[in-house]
N, C-alpha and C positions, 0 to 999 in steps of 0.2 A: 343495703343501698346499692343495688346493681342495676340501676336504671340505664337502659340503652335505647336510644331513639334512632331509627333508621328512616331516612327520607330520600326522595329523589328531587333534585333541584334543576329545573330546565335551564336556569341561568348559568349553570356550570357545565353544560354539555360540550363546550369546546375543549374541556380537559379530557384526557384519555385514561386517567386512573382515579380511583376513589381516594378521598382524603379522610383522615381520621383526626378529629379535633378534640381537645380536652377543654371543657368549659369550667373555669374556676369561679364559683359563686361564693363570695365572702359576705356574710351578714355582719354589719357594723353597728350594731346596737341602736337600731333606730326605733324599736318598740320595746316595751318593758313589761315586767310582771315578775311573778315568782319563778316562772320557768318559761322556756321558749323552745320550740322545735324548729330545726332546720334540716330539711331532708327527713331522715329517720332518726335523728339525734335529738333527744330532749335533754336540756341542760338547766341546772338550777344551783345557785342563784345566778342572776344575770350580771352581777358586778360584785367585786370584793373591795372593801375599804378597810385598810389597816390603820388604826390610830390608837393612841394611848399605849397600853401594855399588850395589846393583841398582836401575836406573832404567827399564828397558824389558823388556817381556815380550809374548808373542804368544798369541792364542787362535785355535784352529783351528775353523772352521765347515765342516760338510759337509752337503749335501742328499742324504738317502738315499731321497727320495721319487721319484715318477714324473713330477712336474710341476715346471716352473720356479717358484721361490719367492723372494720378496723379504722381507728382514728389516730392521727399523729398530732401531738401537742407541741406547740412552739410559741415563741414570743415574737410579736410584731409591735411596731410603734406607729402611731396614727395621729394625724393632725385633724382637728375639727375646723371646718371652714365657717365663715360667718353665717352661711345659710343652713348650717347644721349637718351638712354632708361631711364625709370623711375621705381621707386619702392616706395611703401608707407612706411613711417617710423613714429615712435613716439618720438624719441629723435633726436634733431638736430645734424648734423655733426659739427666738429670743424669749426668755421667760418660761420655757417649757422644760421640764425635767423628766427623764425616762426612769422607770423603776426596775428595768430588767436586771441591772447589776446587783440589785438588792433583794432579789427574790429567787426562789428555787421551787421546783414543783416535780412531783413524781406520782405515777409513772409518766413517761413521755410518749408511750404508745399504748393504746387500749383496744382490745378486741372484745366485742360484745355479741353474744348470741341473741336471737330474738327475745325480747322482753327481759333481757338481762341488764343489770346496772352495776356501776362501779364508781368509786370516788377518786378524784384527783386531789391530792393534798398540796396546798400552797403555803410556803413559809417565807417570812422576811428575814434578812440577815444584814448585819453591819449598819443598822439604821441609826445607831448612836453617832455615827460619823457624818450624818447628813445635816445640812443647814435647814432652818425652818422653811416650810413650804410644802407643796404637793408634788409627788412623783408618780407618774402614770405610764404603764405599758399595758399591752393587751395579750391575753392568752388566745391563741388561734387553734381551734379544734378542726382539723381537716380530714375529711374522709379519704382513705387510701383506696384507690381503685383496684378491682380484681385484675390480676395478671393472667393472661392466657398462656398456657404452656408453650414453650418454644417448639416449633415444628408441627404444631397441631394445625391441621387444615380445616377450613370452614366448609360447611356443606354447600353444594352448588346453589347458586341463586340466579335469578333473572338478571342478565347483564345488559338488557336493552337500555337502561337508564344509568345515570351516574348516582351511585349510592354514597351518601354522606353519613357517617356514623358519629353521633355526638355522645360523648360520655361525660355527663355532668359530674363534677367533683364538688360536693357540698362542703361548706365550712361555716363556722360561726366564731366570732370573736367576742370576748367579754373584757372590760377594763379591770385592771388590778391597780388600786390606788393606795399609795403610802402617804400618810399625812404626818408631818413633823411640826410640833408646836401648836399654838392656839389656832383654832379654826375661826378666822375672822371674816369669812366670806359673807357677802351680802348681794342682793339682787333687787333691781327695780324694774318695773314694767313701764314702757313708754310707747309713743307712736302707734297707738291702737287705732285701727281703721277697719272698715268692712266694705266690700264691694259685691255686686251680683256676679256670680260666676257664669261661664258660658252655658252651663247646663241648668241654670236657674237657681242653683243653690248659692247662698252667700258664702263668701270667703273672708275670714278674719285674719288680720296680720298684726303683729306686735313685735316690739324689740325687748329682749331680755338683756339688761345691763348689769354685768357682773363686776364686783369689786372684791378686793382682799386677796389672800394668798391661795385660797382653795377654790375648787370648782363648786358649782351648785347643781342640784338634781331634785326633781320633784314632779308633782302631778298637777295638771291644769284642768280647771273647769270653766267653761264659757256658758253664760246664761243670758237669755233675753228677758228684760224687764219691760213689760207693756206699760203704756201710759196710766193704766189703772193700778199698777203695782204688782201684777202677777208675774212671777218668775218661772221661766221654762228653761231647763237645762238643754243646751244645744250641742255640747260636745264635752267629752271627757278624754283627755290624752294623758296616759301614764308614762312616766320616765323621760321627762324633758330635761336635758342637762346642758350646761355651759361649762366646758372644760377649760382649764388653764392652758395657755396664757390668754385665751380669748376674753375680751371684755364686753363683747356684744354678740348676740345671736338674733337673726331675723327669722321669725317663725310665722308660717302661714298654714291655715287649716280650713278645710271645707266643713261647714256646719251641717248638722243632720236634718233638722225639721224646719224646712223653709216655709211651710204652711203656717207655723206659729210665729213667724218673724216678719216684721215690717222694717226694712232698713231705713225708713224715713221717719219712724216714730219710736218713742220709748228710748231705751238705752241698752247697751251691751255691757255686761259685767264679767270681768275676768278675775279668777282667784287661783293663785299659784301657791300650793302648799309644799314647802321644802321638806325633803327627807331628813329626819333628825332623830336622835336618840332622846331628845327632850320630851317631857310629858305633853307639852303643848308646842308642837312644831311651828316654826315661823310661817306666817301667811302673808303673801303679797297680793295686793288688789289694785285693779284699775277699772275705770268706767269710761264709756264713750256715749255722749249724748247724740242720738240719731236725729238727723234733720233731712 
Protein backbone atom coordinates (compact mmCIF):
# COMPACT_ATOMS: atom_id res chain seq x y z
CA UNK A 1 0.00 0.00 0.00
CA UNK A 2 2.30 2.71 -1.26
CA UNK A 3 -0.15 4.84 -3.09
CA UNK A 4 1.07 8.38 -3.77
CA UNK A 5 -0.92 10.93 -5.75
CA UNK A 6 0.81 13.99 -7.19
CA UNK A 7 -1.33 16.82 -8.54
CA UNK A 8 -1.13 20.51 -9.37
CA UNK A 9 -3.86 22.75 -7.97
CA UNK A 10 -4.27 26.20 -9.54
CA UNK A 11 -6.29 27.37 -6.56
CA UNK A 12 -3.17 27.12 -4.41
CA UNK A 13 -0.76 29.09 -6.58
CA UNK A 14 -0.58 31.91 -4.07
CA UNK A 15 1.48 29.61 -1.84
CA UNK A 16 5.24 29.48 -2.38
CA UNK A 17 5.92 25.98 -1.07
CA UNK A 18 4.46 22.54 -1.65
CA UNK A 19 2.40 20.93 1.08
CA UNK A 20 2.26 17.33 2.13
CA UNK A 21 -0.96 16.05 3.57
CA UNK A 22 -1.88 12.71 5.11
CA UNK A 23 -5.39 11.53 4.45
CA UNK A 24 -6.76 9.17 7.04
CA UNK A 25 -9.56 7.04 5.67
CA UNK A 26 -11.31 4.98 8.33
CA UNK A 27 -13.88 2.42 7.25
CA UNK A 28 -16.62 2.14 9.94
CA UNK A 29 -18.46 -0.92 9.16
CA UNK A 30 -20.97 0.15 6.85
CA UNK A 31 -21.02 -2.89 4.58
CA UNK A 32 -20.82 -6.46 5.66
CA UNK A 33 -19.97 -9.96 4.59
CA UNK A 34 -17.52 -12.68 5.50
CA UNK A 35 -14.57 -10.51 4.50
CA UNK A 36 -13.88 -6.99 3.39
CA UNK A 37 -11.03 -5.21 1.66
CA UNK A 38 -9.90 -1.69 2.51
CA UNK A 39 -6.99 -0.52 0.44
CA UNK A 40 -4.88 -3.67 0.06
CA UNK A 41 -6.01 -5.24 3.35
CA UNK A 42 -8.51 -8.09 3.34
CA UNK A 43 -9.97 -8.83 6.75
CA UNK A 44 -12.26 -11.56 8.07
CA UNK A 45 -14.55 -11.76 9.97
CA UNK A 46 -16.04 -8.26 10.09
CA UNK A 47 -17.19 -8.43 13.71
CA UNK A 48 -16.47 -10.45 16.82
CA UNK A 49 -19.12 -11.33 19.38
CA UNK A 50 -18.15 -12.92 22.69
CA UNK A 51 -21.00 -14.50 24.61
CA UNK A 52 -21.44 -17.51 26.83
CA UNK A 53 -18.19 -19.34 27.52
CA UNK A 54 -16.36 -18.07 24.43
CA UNK A 55 -13.17 -16.26 25.45
CA UNK A 56 -10.92 -16.27 22.39
CA UNK A 57 -11.31 -15.60 18.65
CA UNK A 58 -9.09 -14.87 15.67
CA UNK A 59 -9.13 -12.28 12.89
CA UNK A 60 -7.47 -13.11 9.59
CA UNK A 61 -5.56 -10.38 7.76
CA UNK A 62 -4.33 -10.74 4.18
CA UNK A 63 -2.30 -8.39 2.00
CA UNK A 64 -3.79 -8.52 -1.50
CA UNK A 65 -1.55 -5.74 -2.83
CA UNK A 66 1.74 -5.81 -4.71
CA UNK A 67 3.88 -4.21 -1.96
CA UNK A 68 4.81 -5.21 1.56
CA UNK A 69 2.54 -3.39 4.02
CA UNK A 70 2.56 -2.78 7.76
CA UNK A 71 -0.57 -2.34 9.88
CA UNK A 72 -0.84 -0.97 13.40
CA UNK A 73 -3.65 -2.45 15.53
CA UNK A 74 -5.32 -0.34 18.23
CA UNK A 75 -8.63 0.15 20.02
CA UNK A 76 -11.06 2.97 19.25
CA UNK A 77 -14.52 3.69 20.62
CA UNK A 78 -17.35 4.70 18.34
CA UNK A 79 -20.83 6.15 18.57
CA UNK A 80 -23.53 5.15 16.11
CA UNK A 81 -25.80 8.04 15.15
CA UNK A 82 -29.49 7.72 14.44
CA UNK A 83 -28.86 7.81 10.69
CA UNK A 84 -26.40 4.89 10.94
CA UNK A 85 -23.23 6.95 10.55
CA UNK A 86 -20.38 6.73 13.06
CA UNK A 87 -18.06 9.03 14.97
CA UNK A 88 -15.13 8.37 17.28
CA UNK A 89 -15.67 9.22 20.96
CA UNK A 90 -13.66 8.99 24.19
CA UNK A 91 -16.51 9.07 26.72
CA UNK A 92 -19.39 6.59 26.45
CA UNK A 93 -22.91 7.86 25.95
CA UNK A 94 -25.52 7.12 28.59
CA UNK A 95 -26.23 3.41 28.41
CA UNK A 96 -23.15 2.65 26.31
CA UNK A 97 -20.38 0.38 27.65
CA UNK A 98 -16.86 0.15 26.24
CA UNK A 99 -15.17 -3.25 25.93
CA UNK A 100 -11.55 -2.08 25.69
CA UNK A 101 -10.65 -2.73 29.33
CA UNK A 102 -11.93 -6.29 29.06
CA UNK A 103 -10.12 -7.39 25.91
CA UNK A 104 -6.58 -7.91 24.75
CA UNK A 105 -5.14 -8.69 21.36
CA UNK A 106 -1.84 -9.62 19.79
CA UNK A 107 0.18 -8.87 17.80
CA UNK A 108 -0.30 -5.10 17.81
CA UNK A 109 1.68 -4.59 14.62
CA UNK A 110 1.62 -6.78 11.53
CA UNK A 111 3.87 -6.66 8.46
CA UNK A 112 2.64 -8.62 5.46
CA UNK A 113 4.41 -9.35 2.19
CA UNK A 114 2.25 -9.50 -0.97
CA UNK A 115 -0.26 -12.38 -0.76
CA UNK A 116 0.79 -13.09 2.82
CA UNK A 117 -1.70 -13.54 5.68
CA UNK A 118 -1.61 -13.61 9.46
CA UNK A 119 -4.07 -13.88 12.31
CA UNK A 120 -4.62 -11.47 15.17
CA UNK A 121 -5.83 -13.20 18.32
CA UNK A 122 -8.43 -11.46 20.50
CA UNK A 123 -9.22 -12.57 24.06
CA UNK A 124 -11.60 -11.34 26.73
CA UNK A 125 -10.66 -11.00 30.40
CA UNK A 126 -12.28 -10.17 33.74
CA UNK A 127 -15.75 -10.51 32.25
CA UNK A 128 -17.11 -12.15 35.43
CA UNK A 129 -16.96 -8.70 37.04
CA UNK A 130 -19.21 -7.10 34.43
CA UNK A 131 -22.88 -6.30 34.95
CA UNK A 132 -25.40 -7.79 32.48
CA UNK A 133 -25.46 -5.98 29.16
CA UNK A 134 -23.41 -5.38 26.04
CA UNK A 135 -19.89 -3.95 25.91
CA UNK A 136 -18.44 -2.73 22.61
CA UNK A 137 -15.15 -1.30 21.33
CA UNK A 138 -13.61 -1.43 17.87
CA UNK A 139 -10.28 -2.75 16.63
CA UNK A 140 -8.66 -0.32 14.22
CA UNK A 141 -6.26 -1.70 11.61
CA UNK A 142 -4.31 1.28 10.25
CA UNK A 143 -1.79 1.14 7.44
CA UNK A 144 1.60 2.54 8.49
CA UNK A 145 3.00 4.75 5.69
CA UNK A 146 6.48 4.19 4.30
CA UNK A 147 9.07 6.54 5.73
CA UNK A 148 11.55 8.19 3.37
CA UNK A 149 15.16 8.03 4.61
CA UNK A 150 16.33 11.26 6.24
CA UNK A 151 18.52 13.37 3.99
CA UNK A 152 17.42 11.64 0.82
CA UNK A 153 16.86 14.15 -1.93
CA UNK A 154 14.09 13.80 -4.45
CA UNK A 155 14.80 13.89 -8.15
CA UNK A 156 14.32 17.21 -9.90
CA UNK A 157 10.78 18.00 -10.95
CA UNK A 158 9.00 20.70 -12.89
CA UNK A 159 8.50 23.55 -10.42
CA UNK A 160 6.22 25.61 -12.64
CA UNK A 161 3.19 24.61 -10.62
CA UNK A 162 2.44 23.88 -7.01
CA UNK A 163 2.71 20.17 -6.28
CA UNK A 164 0.48 18.68 -3.61
CA UNK A 165 1.37 15.19 -2.51
CA UNK A 166 -1.43 13.17 -0.96
CA UNK A 167 -0.46 10.03 0.91
CA UNK A 168 -3.62 8.03 1.70
CA UNK A 169 -3.43 6.09 4.93
CA UNK A 170 -6.06 3.38 4.80
CA UNK A 171 -7.68 1.76 7.78
CA UNK A 172 -10.59 -0.39 8.75
CA UNK A 173 -12.41 -0.90 12.04
CA UNK A 174 -14.41 -3.88 13.21
CA UNK A 175 -16.56 -4.09 16.34
CA UNK A 176 -15.66 -6.38 19.22
CA UNK A 177 -18.74 -7.07 21.33
CA UNK A 178 -18.89 -8.71 24.76
CA UNK A 179 -22.34 -9.83 25.91
CA UNK A 180 -23.06 -10.61 29.53
CA UNK A 181 -26.33 -12.28 30.53
CA UNK A 182 -29.37 -13.18 28.49
CA UNK A 183 -29.71 -11.68 25.04
CA UNK A 184 -33.16 -10.13 25.17
CA UNK A 185 -32.71 -7.80 22.22
CA UNK A 186 -35.61 -7.26 19.84
CA UNK A 187 -36.33 -5.01 16.89
CA UNK A 188 -39.42 -3.79 15.07
CA UNK A 189 -39.75 -2.07 11.68
CA UNK A 190 -41.88 1.03 11.30
CA UNK A 191 -42.40 4.23 9.26
CA UNK A 192 -41.89 2.46 5.95
CA UNK A 193 -42.09 4.85 3.00
CA UNK A 194 -40.94 5.12 -0.60
CA UNK A 195 -40.32 8.12 -2.86
CA UNK A 196 -39.02 8.63 -6.37
CA UNK A 197 -35.36 9.63 -6.25
CA UNK A 198 -33.81 12.43 -8.35
CA UNK A 199 -32.34 9.88 -10.78
CA UNK A 200 -35.66 8.12 -11.26
CA UNK A 201 -34.94 5.22 -8.91
CA UNK A 202 -37.21 4.72 -5.88
CA UNK A 203 -35.77 5.26 -2.40
CA UNK A 204 -37.17 3.25 0.52
CA UNK A 205 -36.91 4.56 4.10
CA UNK A 206 -37.72 2.77 7.34
CA UNK A 207 -37.10 2.91 11.08
CA UNK A 208 -35.41 0.10 13.01
CA UNK A 209 -36.68 0.23 16.61
CA UNK A 210 -34.37 -1.69 18.97
CA UNK A 211 -35.20 -2.78 22.52
CA UNK A 212 -33.41 -4.82 25.19
CA UNK A 213 -29.85 -4.88 26.52
CA UNK A 214 -28.08 -5.98 23.33
CA UNK A 215 -27.59 -4.68 19.80
CA UNK A 216 -29.22 -6.22 16.73
CA UNK A 217 -27.58 -7.12 13.43
CA UNK A 218 -28.94 -8.76 10.32
CA UNK A 219 -29.71 -8.76 6.60
CA UNK A 220 -32.48 -6.86 4.84
CA UNK A 221 -34.46 -7.89 1.75
CA UNK A 222 -36.84 -5.43 0.09
CA UNK A 223 -39.32 -6.77 -2.46
CA UNK A 224 -42.05 -5.28 -4.63
CA UNK A 225 -45.30 -7.23 -4.81
CA UNK A 226 -47.36 -6.33 -7.86
CA UNK A 227 -51.18 -6.14 -7.79
CA UNK A 228 -51.23 -9.62 -9.38
CA UNK A 229 -49.11 -11.00 -6.52
CA UNK A 230 -45.76 -11.32 -8.33
CA UNK A 231 -42.83 -10.64 -6.01
CA UNK A 232 -39.62 -9.03 -7.32
CA UNK A 233 -36.56 -8.54 -5.11
CA UNK A 234 -35.53 -4.89 -5.28
CA UNK A 235 -32.65 -4.79 -2.80
CA UNK A 236 -30.50 -6.98 -0.57
CA UNK A 237 -28.49 -5.20 2.13
CA UNK A 238 -26.25 -7.28 4.38
CA UNK A 239 -25.08 -6.34 7.82
CA UNK A 240 -27.48 -3.67 9.08
CA UNK A 241 -26.97 -3.12 12.80
CA UNK A 242 -28.44 -1.01 15.56
CA UNK A 243 -25.88 -0.72 18.35
CA UNK A 244 -26.51 0.06 21.98
CA UNK A 245 -27.53 2.44 23.40
CA UNK A 246 -29.45 3.52 20.27
CA UNK A 247 -33.11 2.59 20.25
CA UNK A 248 -33.77 3.81 16.70
CA UNK A 249 -31.98 3.84 13.38
CA UNK A 250 -33.36 5.59 10.31
CA UNK A 251 -32.33 3.71 7.19
CA UNK A 252 -32.72 4.73 3.54
CA UNK A 253 -31.66 2.82 0.46
CA UNK A 254 -32.03 3.20 -3.29
CA UNK A 255 -33.85 0.30 -4.90
CA UNK A 256 -32.36 -1.47 -7.91
CA UNK A 257 -34.93 -2.28 -10.58
CA UNK A 258 -37.18 0.74 -11.08
CA UNK A 259 -38.67 -0.74 -14.26
CA UNK A 260 -40.37 -3.52 -12.28
CA UNK A 261 -41.72 -1.09 -9.73
CA UNK A 262 -44.77 1.18 -9.65
CA UNK A 263 -44.72 3.31 -6.51
CA UNK A 264 -48.48 3.87 -6.82
CA UNK A 265 -49.63 0.24 -7.12
CA UNK A 266 -49.05 -3.02 -5.27
CA UNK A 267 -47.04 -3.10 -2.06
CA UNK A 268 -43.50 -3.00 -0.73
CA UNK A 269 -42.42 -5.86 1.54
CA UNK A 270 -39.44 -5.64 3.89
CA UNK A 271 -37.91 -8.70 5.59
CA UNK A 272 -35.14 -8.29 8.18
CA UNK A 273 -33.44 -11.54 9.26
CA UNK A 274 -31.44 -11.20 12.47
CA UNK A 275 -28.07 -12.87 12.84
CA UNK A 276 -28.49 -15.64 15.36
CA UNK A 277 -27.04 -18.97 16.40
CA UNK A 278 -30.56 -20.36 16.47
CA UNK A 279 -31.60 -22.92 13.86
CA UNK A 280 -34.42 -20.61 12.77
CA UNK A 281 -33.16 -17.01 13.17
CA UNK A 282 -35.73 -14.35 14.08
CA UNK A 283 -37.37 -12.59 11.14
CA UNK A 284 -39.04 -9.17 11.23
CA UNK A 285 -41.37 -8.05 8.46
CA UNK A 286 -43.21 -4.92 7.40
CA UNK A 287 -45.38 -4.01 4.38
CA UNK A 288 -46.42 -0.79 2.75
CA UNK A 289 -49.52 -0.51 0.58
CA UNK A 290 -48.65 1.70 -2.39
CA UNK A 291 -51.16 4.30 -3.51
